[in-house]
N, C-alpha and C positions, 0 to 999 in steps of 0.2 A: 636095028642097028638105031645108039641112038646120041645126038647133035648138038655137044656143045659149042654155045656161042662166045663168042671176044667178053660178050656183058658175062655171059652166066660162068666162065671160069676166073671173072677178073671178080667179080659181086661173089662168088666166094669164098676168092685169099679174101678182098679184105672183111668179107665176117667174119673171117677164124683167125683172124688176127683184132678185130675191132670184138669178139667174143673173151679170150680175155683179155681186155682191158676194164670193160665196162661193168657198172653198177649189177650184179648177178639178178637184185630185185626190180630192177627196170631201166633198158640201159640208155636213159633218155634224162637220170643222173647225170649229177657232175663226175668226172672223174677223177680216179688218184692215183696210180698206179707205179710201178718200179720195171725199167726195161732197161734187154739191154742196149746198152748207148750206138751199138755198127746194127741196131735194126729199131731206129727210132723213126727214120722216114720215113718206112711203112708203115709201124703203128702208126703216127701221125695222118698220113696218104685216109689210111683206115679211118681214125677220128674223125677230120674232116668229109670223107664221104658220108660217114651214119650222123655228124650232132650238124657239119656247119663248120664246128671251131676245130684246130687244133690243139694240137698239145703243146703245153709253157713245161721247158725242159725245171730245171732246178737242178743246182751239184756238179758233181763232177765223176769220174772213175770210168769202170766197164757197166754199173748199172746203174744206172737213171728215173731220179724223181718223176714223174712227173706230172700235172693235170688240167686240165678242162675245163670250163664251164659246162657241158654237158649240149643236149638236144632244148631240153625248155628253154634256160636260160641264152641262149644264140638266137632262140627265135621271139623272147621274151612274152614266154609262157606265163 
């Protein structure tokens, strides 16, 4: 029987969300995406977890455009 820790569960949940919004070629690059407004907090949490920076929402409506500096820019690389 395999035991999944709370950390493993949370890491998997956040990675699944982050993989949907990050650059496919290099996850450390800046992020530019359009997401459902009602899911902003979840995607933002994933972005902060993996890059250290949150999403900046632009616009209104059911779908919102978001950007984030990405990992490289956040750490100053």
